[in-house]
N, C-alpha and C positions, 0 to 999 in steps of 0.2 A: 291886737289880734286881727281886727278887720283889715288892717293894712297888709298884714302878712297873708291873710286869706285871699285878698284881691291879687296880691303878687303871685301866688301859686296858680291862680286861674289865668291871669294874663300871660304868664310864662309858657303856657301850653296853647296849642292851636288845634283846630279841627276836631277829629274824633277823640283825641287824647284829652282835650279840654272838657268835652261832654262827659267822657268817662270819669274824670276827676270830680266834676260837679255831682254826678249821680252817685258816685262812691261816697262823697261827703253827706249826701242826703240819706244814704243807707246807714252810715255811721251815726248820724243824728237821730234817725227814726228808731233805733234799737231801744231807746229809753221810753218810747211812747206807744208803739204798736207793732205787734208781731207780723200782722198782715202787711203793713206799710213797709217794714224792713225787708220782708220777703219779696215784695214787688220791686223795691229798689235794688235788691241783690240780684234778682232775675234780670233786670235791665242792665245792671253792671256787667253781668256775665255775658249777655248778648253783645254789648259794646266791646267788652274785652276780647271776645273771640273774633269779632269783626276787625278790631285793631290789630290783633296778632296775625290774622290772615293777610292783612294788607301791608304791615310794616315789619313784623318780626315773627317768623314761624317757628322759632326755637322755644320749646316749652321750658319754663324755668325749673331748675332742679337745685334744691338747697337742703340743708340739714334736716328739716322737718318733713320732707316729702316722703321718704322711705317709711318712717314709723306711721305716718298718716295713711299711706297706702296699705301697710300691713294691718292697721286697725280696721280699715274699711273692708279688707278681704275677710278678716275674722268675723266681722258683723254679718257679712253676706253669707259666709259659711254657716254661722249659727242660725241664720234665717232659713237656710235650706234644710237644716236638721231640726227645725223648730217643731213644737207640738202642733202648731197651726202655721205652716209655712207661708200661706197667703197673707195672713195678718202681719207676720213678722217682716216679710218682704216689703209690705206697704210702709211699715214703721221704719224700715231702713232708708227711706227717702231722705231722712235727715243727714245722711252721708253727703248729700249734695252741698251741705254747708262748707265742706272742705275746699270748695272752689275759692273760698275766701283767701286761702294761702297763696296761690299763684297770682290772684288779682292784686292783693295788697303788696306782695313782693315786687311785682313788675311796675306798679303804679307810683309808689313812693320813690322820689328822686333825690331829695336832700333834706336837711334839717328843718327847713321851713314847712315842708310837707308833714313831717312828724309833729311839729308844734301845732299845726292847724288841726290835725286829727285829734290830738290830745285836747286841744282847746274846745273843739266841737263836742267831744265826748263829755267833758267836764261841764260845759255850758248846758248841754241837754240834761245831765244829771242834776244840776242845780234846779232846773225847772221842774223836773220830776220830784225831787226832794221837797221843793217848795209846795207843790200841789199835795204831796203826802202830809206835810205839816198842816196845811189848810184842812185836810180831811180829819186829822187828829183833833184839832182845836175846835172844829165845827161839827163834830159827830154828835148825833142825837142819841145814839145807842152806846152801850158799854164797849169801850175800845178793846178790851181784852178778848171779846168775842167777835168783834167786827174790826179786824186789824186794818191798818192803813196799807194801801197797795199802790198809791200813785196812779199811773196810767196803766199799770199791769193788771193781768187777770188774777194774780195771786200775790199775797204778801211775801212769799218766799222768793219769788222772782224779783219783786221790787227791792227787797233788802239785799239780795245777792248782787244786783246791779250797783246799788249804792256802796256796798262793801268794796267791790272792785274799783269803782271810780274814786272812792275816797282813798284807797291805797295808792292809786295812780297820782292823785292830787298831793298826798303826803310826800311821795317821792319827789315831786316837782318842788315842793317847798323846802325839802331837806337838801336836795342835790343840785337843782338848777339855779345858776346865777342870774338867769334871765327868765322871768315869768310875769304874766300880767298881774297887776296889783289886785284885781278883783278875785284872784285865787285865794287871798287871805280871807275874804268874806265868804267865798264858796266853801271853804273847809268847815266852818261851824254849821253852815246850812246842811251840807251832806252828812256831817257827824250827828247833828240833832235828828235828822230824818232817819238815819240808821238806828240811833238809840231808841226812838219812839216807834220804830217798826216792831219792837218787842220780839225780834227774831234772834235767838241765842246763838245759833250756828254762825250767823253773819257777824255777830259781836266777837265770837271766839276767833273766827277767821281774820277779821280786821286786827284784832289784838295780836295774833301770831305774826301777821305781816308787819305790823308796826314795830314789834320787838325786833324783827330781823332788819328792817330798814334803819331803825335808830341805832342798832348795834353796828351796822355797816357805816353809818355816819360818824358816830363817836360812841365807843363802847361804854364809857362812864355815864352817858345819858340814860342807859337802860335802867339805872337805879331810880330814876325819876318815874318810871312807869307805874310801880305800885302806888305812889303818891297820887298820880293822876287818876288811877282807877278808884282810889279811895275818895277823891274829891268828886268824881262823877257819881259814885254811889251815894255819898252824903247829899249831893245836890238833888239826886233822884228821889231820895227819901223825903226831902223837904218839898220839892216841886211836884213830883208825880208818885206819891207813896202807894197808890192803889194799882199802879201800872208797872212802871219800870223797876222799882225797888223789888216788887214781888217776883218779877221775872229774873232779876239778877240773883236773888237768893235761891231761886228754884233750880239754878244750874247745878248745884251741889246736892240736890235731893234725889236719891235713886228711886224713891217711891212716888215722885211726881208723875202724873199720868203719862205724858209724852216721853219722859226719860225711861220709865218702866217699859213702855211699848217699844222703844228703840232697842232695849236689851233683849226683849222677846223676839223682835224682828231679826236681830243678829243671830240668835239661835236657830230660828227658822231658815234664814238665809244660808247658814252653814249646812243645814240638812239638804237644802236644794242643791248646793254646790257638790256635796258628796255624791248625790245621786246622778248629777249631770255635769261632770267635771270639765270636759273639753269644750263643748259648744253650748252649754247651758240649756235652758228651756226654750229660748227664742225671745226675740223682741216683743214687748207688750204681753208676755205670757205670765209674769209674776202675779198679776191680778187673778189669773185663772187657777194657778197652782197653789197660791198662798193658803187658801183654806185647808188644803191637805197637809200642810206643814206647820200650821200655826200652833203655838204652845197652848196646852189645855187651859191655862189661866190667862190667855191673851185677852186684852181689853177690847180689841177690835177684830172682828171676824174677817174683814177684807182689807187689803192694803194695795194701793196702786203700785208702790215700789218700796224698797227697803230702807230708804232714808240714809243711804250710805253709798258713795260712788264705788268703792272697792267691792263691797258685797253685791251691789246691784249689777255691776258689769260681769262679775264672775258668775253669779246665779243666772242672770238673763242671757248672757252671751258666751260664757265659758271663761276658763282661765287663759285661753289663748288671746281672747280679746282684751282681757285685763292686762296681760303682759304687754300687748301692743300699746295700750293706753299709757301704761307706766313708762314704756320706752319713749313715747312722745314727750312726756313730762321730763324724764331724766335727760333726754337729748337736749331739750331746750335749756334746762338748768345747767348742764355741763358746759354748753356753749357760752351761756351767759356768764358763768363763773370764769371761764377762760378769757372772755373779752374784758371782764371786770379787772382781772389781773394785768391786762395789757392795754387798758384804756389810757389815753393821754390827755383827755380834755373833759371839762365839766359837762358839756352838752351830751356827751356819750354816756357819762355816768348816770345821769338821772333816768335815762331810757333803760339802761341795763338794770339798775337797782329797782326801778319801778316794775319791770317785768318779772324780776325775781319775787318781789312782794306779791304781785298778782297771782303767780303760781302757788306761792305758799298759802295765800288767803283761800284760794279755791280748793286746794287740796285739804287744808285743815277743816274748813267749813264743810267740805264734802264728806268728812267722817261722820257727820251728823245730819246730812241732808243730801239727796241725790241732785246736786245742782248742775251736774254735767248733762242732766236730762232736760234742762230748760234751754230751749233754742236761743233765747236772748243771751243767757250766760255763755253758752257755747260760741255764739257769733262774736261776742265781745272778747272772749278768751282767745279765739283764733286770730282776730285782728291784732291783739296786743302782743302775742308771742311771735307773730310774723314781722312786726315792725323792726326789731333789732336786726333781723336777717336782711331786710330791705335796706336798712341803714348801712350795713357793712358791704352790701353790694354796691351802694353808691360810693363808698370809700374807694373800692377797687376801680370804679369808673373815674373817680376824681384824680387818682394817681396817674391816669393816662391823659387827663385834661387839666392842665395847670390853672386855667381860668375858673373851672368849676371848683377846683380845690380851694382857691381863694374865696369863692363865693360861699363855700361851706364853712369857712372860718376857722380851720385848724389844719394841722399837719396830719395827713392820712396815716393810718397804721395798718399793719397786716391784720387780716381777719381769717378766721377758720370757720367755714360753713360746711 
């Protein structure tokens, strides 16, 4: 991995080399610090703009740009019609994260760049998971009430990152003919960290993505999934009976506190949507209006959000923003499925399958948690869904450059972006 990393740095020069290094620092820092990742993203943006002005003034336009712009427009529209426009407009600053799309699209040149970004992400995830495991086994308090969160500020963010990175790693192990050997050790570390995070939505999201990935690899392997789940449950009962086993069994209990609260939040969210269908109540406004819509027997008087991506987006920003967000996901999925059907090499397959798995994981987990509201999850998501588009851009370039085509190691295929 380090040889490939060095090669991607040496192959660049001047401002482009600096941009690549800073971008890798941004990718690495997502698993450790929201402040550091924002600093590196800001630096990447400045370098990217400077590079574009000096060498290429053509703004990149690819499949994800139109739904991303539509989503941003709907969020700004919702902010203007918000209950408190000033607060909602400040909250809309997170739209700046969409600068990730053109930066990643323009910066990635070939397969080695993709391998480096994936490797950096997984390496950072292993460190984060390792620290989370240290927290679990060295905690002086009851883990059920003081959940492990790695370097993150909340266990939901920690588990969401591990979920996405573990899906990415699983795709590498299933589909890539060439991956570092340490990936085999990384998978149990990430998996154990995810399991001991005690975060059920991340478990369900990873399980859904695993089902899809394994089915795409070999359909009959799907029948082994229930056996694996049973083994994990039995091992949890033996090793962690007071923690993991209880959380696993609580998934199916509608009277469990958080399960019941999510059902009540769904009812309250639907009421908010009916009263504010087009533009919602505005960003950051759920916390203000929720007491007016809460169920009489609700366990919690106040909630920051509705623990569901679909409900949260529709209630907070309106059905227009929800439609634009779904458009972004559907556009990415349809392009990935199209490329999957026309892919001609293994290196392309692990990238396509992995991105499909990530989208499935985030969407399914997002039915039980507002994970798209976490900046770390959003940044990681935007990076990963852009990489296949950047790869197909490089295929088009390679077709015009025989030497680069050989360097990429396969026969280029037509792409549809």
